[in-house]
C-alpha positions in Angstrom: 0.0 0.2 0.1 1.5 3.6 -0.7 1.2 5.7 1.9 1.1 10.0 1.8 5.1 9.9 2.7 5.5 8.2 -0.4 7.0 4.7 1.2 5.3 1.6 0.1 4.1 -0.4 3.5 2.6 -4.3 3.6 -0.7 -3.9 5.3 -3.4 -7.0 6.4 -6.7 -5.5 7.1 -8.5 -7.4 9.4 -12.5 -7.2 9.4 -14.8 -8.0 12.1 -18.0 -7.7 13.0 -20.9 -8.5 15.8 -24.0 -10.2 14.4 -26.7 -9.9 16.9 -30.3 -9.0 16.4 -32.0 -6.3 18.7 -33.1 -8.5 21.5 -29.7 -9.9 21.6 -28.0 -6.7 22.2 -30.8 -5.5 24.5 -29.8 -8.8 26.9 -26.0 -8.5 26.1 -26.0 -4.7 27.1 -28.8 -5.1 29.8 -30.7 -2.3 28.1 -34.1 -1.0 29.8 -36.3 -1.3 27.1 -39.9 0.7 26.2 -38.2 3.7 28.8 -37.1 7.1 27.3 -33.3 8.2 28.7 -34.4 11.7 28.4 -37.8 12.6 29.9 -40.0 10.7 32.5 -42.7 9.1 29.6 -45.0 6.7 30.1 -44.9 3.7 27.5 -48.2 5.4 26.1 -46.5 8.6 25.8 -43.6 7.8 23.9 -44.2 8.6 20.2 -47.1 11.2 20.7 -46.6 14.8 20.0 -47.3 16.5 23.7 -48.3 20.4 23.7 -47.2 20.3 27.5 -43.2 19.3 28.1 -42.6 16.3 29.5 -40.4 16.2 32.4 -36.7 15.3 32.1 -34.5 12.7 34.5 -32.6 14.5 36.9 -29.6 12.2 36.8 -27.7 14.4 39.1 -29.8 13.8 41.6 -29.7 9.9 40.8 -25.9 10.3 40.7 -25.9 11.8 44.2 -28.0 9.2 45.7 -26.0 6.2 44.1 -22.7 7.8 45.6 -24.2 8.7 49.0 -25.4 4.9 49.3 -29.1 5.7 49.6 -29.9 2.7 47.3 -33.6 2.5 48.6 -34.4 5.7 47.4 -32.1 5.1 44.3 -33.7 2.4 43.1 -37.1 3.5 43.8 -36.7 6.8 41.5 -34.9 4.6 38.8 -37.8 2.3 38.9 -40.4 4.8 38.7 -39.0 6.2 35.9 -41.4 5.2 33.0 -44.0 4.0 34.9 -47.8 4.8 35.0 -47.5 7.0 38.5 -44.2 8.9 37.4 
């Protein structure tokens, strides 16, 4: 292969792929489905244009609870996101 500096170098391209369907990727990376990472929306609200803006996730509050070790409040907030009562 001819490089920009005029020298010829040997190169062996290595190609790699990861074949997985969506459900396999969800399981591999522990992705939460039917959930918006930006706003607090129920499944019925996702994809529907709303006049009133939806509440946003407060990631700083989640992080401070996690770092403070308050797992009970942290888990309750995280599990509440996207549910009907949020």
